[in-house]
C-alpha positions as CSV (number, residue, x, y, z in Angstrom):
1,M,-31.3,-52.6,27.1
2,G,-33.4,-50.4,29.7
3,I,-36.8,-50.6,30.4
4,E,-37.8,-47.5,28.5
5,E,-36.2,-48.9,25.2
6,A,-37.8,-52.4,25.6
7,R,-41.2,-51.3,25.9
8,P,-42.0,-50.5,22.5
9,K,-39.8,-53.2,21.2
10,I,-42.1,-55.9,23.5
11,V,-45.4,-54.5,22.0
12,E,-44.1,-54.6,18.4
13,K,-43.2,-58.6,18.8
14,L,-46.6,-58.9,20.7
15,Q,-48.4,-57.4,17.4
16,K,-46.1,-59.3,14.9
17,K,-47.3,-62.9,16.6
18,G,-51.0,-61.6,17.1
19,L,-51.1,-61.9,20.8
20,L,-51.8,-58.2,21.5
21,V,-55.5,-57.8,21.8
22,D,-55.5,-53.7,22.2
23,T,-53.7,-50.7,23.5
24,D,-55.1,-47.8,25.5
25,S,-52.7,-45.0,24.9
26,E,-55.0,-42.6,26.9
27,Y,-54.2,-45.1,30.2
28,T,-51.9,-43.6,32.7
29,H,-50.4,-44.9,35.5
30,S,-48.2,-43.6,38.7
31,K,-44.6,-44.3,38.6
32,S,-42.3,-44.2,41.8
33,F,-39.4,-42.2,41.9
34,N,-36.0,-42.3,44.3
35,S,-36.0,-39.6,46.4
36,R,-32.2,-39.1,46.3
37,G,-31.5,-39.4,42.5
38,G,-34.8,-39.2,41.1
39,G,-34.5,-42.4,39.1
40,A,-37.5,-44.3,38.4
41,I,-38.3,-47.3,40.5
42,E,-39.1,-50.3,38.3
43,P,-39.6,-53.7,39.4
44,Q,-37.0,-56.2,37.9
45,F,-38.0,-59.9,38.2
46,K,-35.4,-62.2,38.6
47,R,-35.1,-65.8,38.3
48,T,-35.2,-68.0,41.5
49,V,-33.2,-71.3,41.7
50,V,-33.9,-73.3,44.5
51,Y,-31.7,-76.4,45.3
52,R,-33.0,-79.3,47.2
53,R,-31.1,-82.3,49.0
């Protein structure tokens, strides 16, 4: 599932659980785009595993 598909589903789940306080539909933010392909640059957080001896 892509980020654009996931956003509305996350909002829906948070609303069902009563965890979403408010949404501001007039809020705008800048989005970075790749200069070569024009695709959106979105952060993707990955789980980091550290092994210690």
